[in-house]
N, CA, C and O of each residue as an XYZ file, in Angstrom:
472
protein
N     -10.201      4.974      0.445
C      -9.352      6.469      0.760
C      -8.324      6.772      0.561
O      -7.523      6.231      1.324
N      -7.696      7.752     -0.499
C      -6.531      7.826     -0.545
C      -6.164      9.425     -0.165
O      -6.786     10.243     -0.843
N      -5.336      9.912      0.722
C      -5.206     10.637      1.844
C      -3.914     11.524      1.005
O      -2.971     10.740      0.895
N      -3.729     12.240      0.677
C      -2.309     12.796      0.251
C      -2.021     14.797      1.125
O      -2.783     15.763      1.157
N      -0.900     14.640      1.552
C      -0.802     15.327      2.367
C      -0.432     16.698      1.259
O       0.244     16.530      0.244
N      -1.116     18.297      1.746
C      -1.295     19.252      0.294
C       0.037     19.968      0.456
O       0.652     20.441     -0.499
N       0.523     20.032      1.950
C       2.304     20.669      1.562
C       3.049     19.844      0.887
O       3.989     20.448      0.371
N       3.044     18.341      0.584
C       4.082     17.548      0.319
C       3.678     17.212     -1.423
O       4.507     17.291     -2.329
N       2.491     16.901     -1.571
C       1.775     16.413     -2.313
C       2.072     14.944     -2.802
O       2.745     14.274     -2.019
N       1.709     14.388     -3.878
C       2.051     12.971     -3.774
C       3.358     12.622     -4.083
O       4.331     13.120     -4.650
N       3.020     11.500     -3.466
C       4.825     10.796     -2.676
C       4.901      9.725     -3.409
O       3.968      9.138     -3.958
N       6.556      9.342     -3.426
C       6.529      7.863     -4.532
C       5.302      6.966     -3.814
O       4.503      6.393     -4.554
N       5.184      6.868     -2.479
C       4.313      5.671     -1.993
C       3.100      6.018     -2.785
O       2.664      5.338     -3.714
N       2.590      7.132     -2.341
C       1.236      7.507     -3.276
C       0.880      6.830     -4.924
O      -0.263      6.754     -5.374
N       1.722      6.529     -5.419
C       1.530      6.044     -6.668
C       1.399      4.478     -6.298
O       0.377      3.955     -6.741
N       2.027      3.872     -5.760
C       2.680      2.392     -5.246
C       1.320      2.193     -4.918
O       0.905      1.183     -5.486
N       0.155      2.948     -3.983
C      -0.453      2.832     -3.291
C      -1.931      2.744     -4.697
O      -2.894      1.981     -4.630
N      -1.706      3.582     -5.629
C      -2.559      3.657     -6.548
C      -2.757      2.468     -7.313
O      -3.768      1.878     -7.694
N      -1.604      2.278     -7.433
C      -1.012      0.655     -8.148
C      -1.750     -0.151     -7.744
O      -2.855     -0.415     -8.218
N      -1.154     -0.720     -6.676
C      -1.634     -1.845     -5.901
C      -3.648     -1.949     -6.195
O      -4.242     -2.877     -6.744
N      -4.408     -0.355     -5.466
C      -5.280     -0.615     -5.318
C      -5.945     -1.119     -6.539
O      -7.070     -1.540     -6.270
N      -5.600     -1.230     -7.924
C      -5.988     -1.338     -9.280
C      -5.965     -2.394     -9.346
O      -6.983     -2.905     -9.813
N      -4.799     -3.344     -8.922
C      -5.694     -4.920     -8.727
C      -6.001     -5.393     -9.687
O      -6.672     -6.363     -9.335
N      -5.939     -5.352    -11.541
C      -5.701     -5.917    -12.302
C      -4.902     -6.858    -12.516
O      -3.851     -6.900    -11.876
N      -5.271     -8.022    -13.649
C      -4.803     -9.442    -13.635
C      -3.171     -8.794    -13.642
O      -2.502     -8.873    -12.611
N      -2.590     -8.136    -14.927
C      -1.494     -7.745    -15.061
C      -0.417     -7.315    -13.830
O       0.740     -7.609    -13.529
N      -1.788     -6.199    -13.149
C      -0.480     -6.213    -11.992
C      -0.077     -7.228    -10.890
O       0.952     -7.326    -10.222
N      -1.057     -7.844    -10.914
C      -1.065     -9.113     -9.988
C      -0.108    -10.026    -10.340
O       0.515    -10.692     -9.513
N       0.091    -10.114    -11.920
C       1.458    -11.176    -12.406
C       2.735    -10.273    -11.870
O       3.802    -10.697    -11.425
N       2.328     -8.951    -12.039
C       4.168     -8.033    -12.087
C       4.267     -8.518    -10.773
O       5.073     -9.448    -10.738
N       3.701     -8.226     -9.514
C       3.546     -8.440     -7.878
C       4.385    -10.109     -7.850
O       5.344    -10.526     -7.201
N       3.708    -10.589     -8.629
C       4.019    -11.983     -8.457
C       5.846    -12.514     -8.991
O       6.688    -13.171     -8.379
N       5.871    -11.988    -10.109
C       7.245    -11.851    -10.727
C       8.188    -11.334    -10.018
O       9.237    -11.966     -9.889
N       8.006     -9.969     -9.353
C       8.729     -9.400     -8.652
C       9.045     -9.950     -7.107
O      10.137     -9.868     -6.544
N       8.246    -10.330     -6.749
C       8.237    -11.324     -5.188
C       8.856    -12.966     -5.894
O       9.648    -13.552     -5.154
N       8.675    -13.338     -6.611
C       9.534    -14.387     -6.832
C      11.241    -14.741     -7.118
O      11.961    -15.737     -7.041
N      11.448    -12.808     -7.614
C      12.574    -12.378     -8.025
C      13.258    -11.956     -6.562
O      14.489    -11.950     -6.559
N      12.626    -11.624     -5.400
C      12.885    -11.231     -4.350
C      13.420    -12.558     -3.934
O      14.633    -12.697     -3.774
N      12.489    -13.657     -3.729
C      12.814    -14.530     -2.813
C      14.482    -15.385     -3.362
O      15.448    -15.949     -2.849
N      14.093    -15.090     -4.376
C      15.744    -15.910     -5.325
C      16.688    -15.263     -5.194
O      17.802    -15.777     -5.300
N      16.464    -13.476     -4.830
C      17.876    -12.938     -4.058
C      18.185    -13.523     -2.862
O      19.373    -13.416     -2.558
N      17.567    -14.042     -2.178
C      16.932    -13.828     -0.625
C      17.957    -15.433     -0.536
O      18.379    -15.769      0.570
N      18.210    -16.140     -1.543
C      18.386    -17.717     -1.296
C      17.420    -18.413     -1.297
O      17.737    -19.602     -1.343
N      16.065    -18.189     -1.259
C      15.201    -19.090     -1.474
C      14.286    -19.556     -2.761
O      14.401    -18.782     -3.711
N      13.594    -20.425     -2.932
C      13.772    -21.586     -4.427
C      12.408    -20.068     -4.888
O      11.270    -20.207     -4.440
N      12.614    -19.265     -5.430
C      11.417    -18.482     -5.558
C      10.670    -18.608     -6.879
O       9.749    -17.846     -7.175
N      11.174    -19.775     -7.806
C      10.097    -20.347     -8.765
C       9.607    -21.395     -7.993
O       8.437    -21.259     -8.352
N       9.565    -22.357     -7.198
C       8.691    -23.420     -6.535
C       7.979    -22.773     -5.189
O       7.119    -23.457     -4.634
N       8.197    -21.922     -4.835
C       7.544    -21.225     -4.030
C       5.633    -20.874     -4.020
O       5.064    -20.082     -4.771
N       5.126    -21.542     -3.182
C       3.624    -21.166     -4.238
C       3.448    -20.129     -3.916
O       3.861    -19.720     -2.831
N       2.665    -19.257     -4.907
C       1.987    -17.968     -4.568
C       0.794    -18.389     -4.749
O       0.359    -19.206     -5.561
N      -0.022    -17.428     -3.471
C      -1.875    -17.905     -3.741
C      -2.282    -16.729     -3.360
O      -2.085    -16.211     -2.261
N      -2.922    -16.240     -4.369
C      -3.514    -14.491     -5.018
C      -4.799    -14.835     -4.390
O      -5.401    -15.862     -4.703
N      -5.258    -13.963     -3.466
C      -7.049    -14.468     -2.748
C      -7.198    -12.674     -2.107
O      -6.839    -11.503     -2.232
N      -7.922    -13.530     -1.467
C      -8.871    -11.686     -0.826
C      -9.590    -12.050      0.737
O     -10.802    -12.254      0.680
N      -9.113    -12.122      1.764
C      -9.856    -12.297      2.425
C     -10.789    -11.575      2.895
O     -11.336    -11.766      3.981
N     -11.028    -10.732      2.149
C     -12.645     -9.376      2.412
C     -13.838    -10.341      1.874
O     -14.850    -10.759      2.437
N     -13.168    -10.586      0.168
C     -14.023    -11.166     -0.829
C     -14.272    -12.673      0.115
O     -15.435    -13.047     -0.028
N     -13.575    -13.464      0.896
C     -13.943    -14.998      1.599
C     -15.159    -14.437      2.900
O     -16.213    -15.032      3.123
N     -14.598    -12.917      3.789
C     -15.448    -12.859      4.414
C     -17.051    -12.273      4.602
O     -17.846    -12.192      5.538
N     -17.043    -11.805      2.707
C     -18.151    -11.166      2.666
C     -19.044    -12.291      1.782
O     -20.265    -12.360      1.638
N     -18.264    -12.913      1.392
C     -18.498    -14.504      0.482
C     -19.148    -13.781     -0.928
O     -20.261    -13.902     -1.440
N     -18.271    -13.190     -1.220
C     -18.650    -13.213     -3.206
C     -17.183    -13.884     -3.829
O     -16.298    -14.482     -3.216
N     -17.252    -13.654     -4.818
C     -15.836    -14.264     -5.913
C     -15.430    -15.048     -4.851
O     -14.882    -14.726     -3.797
N     -15.969    -16.721     -5.514
C     -15.310    -17.736     -4.441
C     -13.945    -17.994     -4.895
O     -13.078    -18.237     -4.055
N     -13.613    -17.959     -6.403
C     -12.125    -18.380     -6.537
C     -11.382    -17.450     -5.979
O     -10.369    -17.885     -5.432
N     -11.628    -15.774     -5.914
C     -10.866    -14.988     -5.377
C     -11.000    -14.956     -3.530
O     -10.244    -14.195     -2.926
N     -11.644    -15.515     -3.021
C     -11.950    -15.057     -1.744
C     -11.949    -16.907     -0.903
O     -10.917    -17.213     -0.306
N     -12.891    -17.750     -0.938
C     -13.040    -18.776      0.069
C     -12.204    -19.577     -0.639
O     -11.297    -20.210     -0.100
N     -12.501    -19.608     -2.143
C     -11.123    -20.869     -2.902
C      -9.490    -20.795     -2.407
O      -8.690    -21.685     -2.116
N      -9.393    -19.501     -2.446
C      -8.370    -19.086     -2.718
C      -7.617    -19.458     -1.073
O      -6.569    -20.076     -0.884
N      -8.554    -18.847     -0.017
C      -8.209    -19.394      1.401
C      -7.838    -20.686      1.416
O      -6.729    -20.990      1.857
N      -8.724    -21.647      0.929
C      -8.416    -23.185      1.031
C      -7.269    -23.469      0.132
O      -6.645    -24.528      0.209
N      -7.041    -22.711     -0.556
C      -5.698    -22.941     -1.132
C      -4.809    -22.870     -0.409
O      -4.018    -23.796     -0.230
N      -4.745    -21.640      0.218
C      -3.382    -21.229      1.030
C      -3.552    -22.036      2.433
O      -2.497    -22.033      3.067
N      -4.367    -22.564      2.925
C      -4.632    -23.861      4.009
C      -3.837    -24.741      3.793
O      -3.010    -25.061      4.647
N      -3.940    -25.566      2.120
C      -3.349    -26.286      1.689
C      -1.940    -26.641      1.185
O      -1.378    -27.631      0.716
N      -1.639    -25.398      1.495
C      -0.230    -24.980      0.869
C       0.634    -25.104      2.133
O       1.770    -25.578      2.157
N      -0.150    -24.546      3.333
C       0.645    -24.492      4.333
C       0.766    -25.799      4.965
O       1.841    -26.169      5.438
N      -0.126    -26.406      4.991
C      -0.287    -28.390      5.144
C       1.131    -28.473      4.278
O       2.113    -28.475      5.020
N       1.428    -28.540      2.900
C       1.954    -29.372      2.118
C       3.542    -28.878      2.331
O       4.389    -29.761      2.200
N       3.974    -27.602      2.634
C       5.258    -26.594      2.693
C       5.793    -26.505      3.421
O       7.018    -26.388      3.443
N       4.632    -26.542      4.782
C       5.155    -26.491      5.995
C       5.175    -27.890      6.883
O       4.136    -28.538      7.010
N       6.349    -28.292      7.457
C       6.333    -29.363      8.171
C       6.056    -29.433      9.438
O       6.590    -28.547     10.105
N       5.359    -30.232     10.051
C       4.621    -30.297     11.172
C       6.028    -30.740     12.327
O       6.652    -31.801     12.350
N       6.236    -29.355     13.319
C       6.926    -29.829     13.851
C       6.966    -30.749     15.154
O       5.983    -30.885     15.883
N       8.475    -31.508     15.428
C       8.552    -32.754     16.140
C       8.258    -32.242     17.583
O       8.568    -31.094     17.899
N       7.520    -33.293     18.655
C       7.097    -33.193     19.464
C       7.797    -33.973     20.808
O       7.739    -35.203     20.837
N       8.454    -33.243     21.909
C       8.890    -34.617     23.007
C       7.379    -34.515     23.974
O       7.158    -33.694     24.864
N       6.545    -35.506     23.534
C       5.458    -35.333     24.486
C       6.328    -36.018     25.601
O       6.244    -35.476     26.703
N       7.009    -36.931     25.524
C       7.511    -37.581     26.720
C       7.828    -37.304     28.138
O       7.667    -38.061     29.095
N       8.613    -35.316     28.116
C       9.380    -35.112     28.517
C       8.220    -33.671     29.281
O       7.260    -33.167     28.698
N       8.643    -33.372     30.459
C       7.821    -32.319     31.397
C       8.172    -31.182     30.434
O       9.118    -30.923     29.690
N       7.009    -30.617     30.766
C       6.089    -29.237     30.052
C       7.161    -28.228     30.277
O       7.791    -28.107     31.327
N       7.288    -27.626     29.368
C       8.243    -25.580     29.553
C       8.280    -25.435     28.127
O       8.533    -25.962     27.044
N       7.793    -24.188     28.886
C       7.373    -22.924     28.170
C       7.673    -21.473     29.300
O       7.012    -21.133     30.281
N       9.055    -20.765     28.637
C       9.514    -20.091     29.230
C       8.551    -18.477     29.096
O       7.984    -18.353     28.010
N       8.432    -17.765     29.707
C       7.223    -16.960     29.590
C       7.960    -15.948     29.218
O       9.141    -15.754     29.507
N       6.766    -14.833     28.114
C       8.064    -14.230     27.404
C       7.335    -12.640     28.006
O       7.885    -11.579     28.302
N       6.280    -12.941     28.013
C       5.206    -11.937     28.381
C       3.957    -12.154     29.008
O       3.229    -13.057     28.597
N       3.556    -11.287     30.150
C       2.684    -11.453     30.798
C       1.414    -10.213     29.964
O       1.813     -9.236     29.330
N       0.422    -10.429     30.088
C      -0.778     -8.982     29.716
C      -1.721     -9.100     30.350
O      -2.102    -10.266     30.454
N      -2.365     -8.281     30.904
C      -3.300     -8.435     32.036
C      -4.679     -7.364     31.056
O      -4.737     -6.230     30.582
N      -5.685     -8.686     31.175
C      -7.111     -8.267     29.644
C      -8.136     -7.912     30.793
O      -8.086     -8.670     31.762
N      -8.606     -7.390     30.820
C      -9.956     -7.074     31.644
C     -11.269     -7.860     31.119
O     -11.891     -7.917     30.058
N     -11.360     -8.372     32.262
C     -12.825     -9.081     31.980
C     -12.290    -10.358     31.566
O     -13.150    -11.151     31.183
N     -10.767    -10.875     31.538
C      -9.902    -11.777     31.136
C      -9.537    -12.343     32.256
O      -9.926    -13.366     32.819
N      -8.649    -11.464     32.548
C      -7.577    -11.748     34.128
C      -6.175    -11.700     33.197
O      -6.140    -11.190     32.077
N      -4.996    -12.343     33.888
C      -3.749    -11.939     33.487
C      -2.979    -13.605     32.291
O      -2.811    -14.777     32.630
N      -2.761    -13.033     31.171
C      -2.724    -14.118     30.369
C      -0.912    -13.697     29.980
O      -0.577    -12.537     29.739
N       0.123    -14.918     29.987
C       0.994    -15.276     29.687
C       1.451    -15.659     27.798
O       0.685    -16.241     27.030
N       2.635    -15.228     27.484
C       3.100    -15.534     26.230
C       4.489    -15.963     26.214
O       5.475    -15.289     26.511
N       4.428    -17.390     25.759
C       5.933    -18.192     25.514
C       5.675    -18.888     23.922
O       4.749    -19.020     23.121
N       7.003    -19.197     24.033
C       7.564    -20.315     22.981
C       7.560    -21.963     24.043
O       8.266    -22.354     24.973
N       6.816    -22.337     23.572
C       6.221    -23.996     24.198
C       7.806    -24.512     23.951
O       8.489    -23.615     23.457
N       8.226    -25.238     24.089
C       9.814    -25.759     23.926
C       9.698    -27.355     24.215
O      10.341    -28.218     23.616
N       8.791    -27.566     25.208
C       8.769    -29.421     25.675
C       7.277    -29.622     25.847
O       6.604    -28.628     26.123
N       6.715    -30.744     25.719
C       6.021    -31.237     26.956
C       4.571    -31.348     25.991
O       3.520    -31.740     26.498
């Protein structure tokens, strides 16, 4: 669904959305190159950073396995490979500073925070 305001007409983001919606292989390659350049510009290893092309929708609908389920598995493998498991102080007392408190109807009160140790 593409919605364009009649009083403004097509805006720059309209063209961008149309290009992204097309999703041909050439567009995917161009987006990957642009992402790698941006990563390098900000001091990351753009050429070494894994880029996984996939579709969660294809995975959920179980169609196009290469783009769907297999790409999700590739993403999980990349996370396991490139993101180290944090060290945990399991021998120290539990410490979780509370950041937010939410009341969820039918569930009760839920707190969120960052687990610092324990």
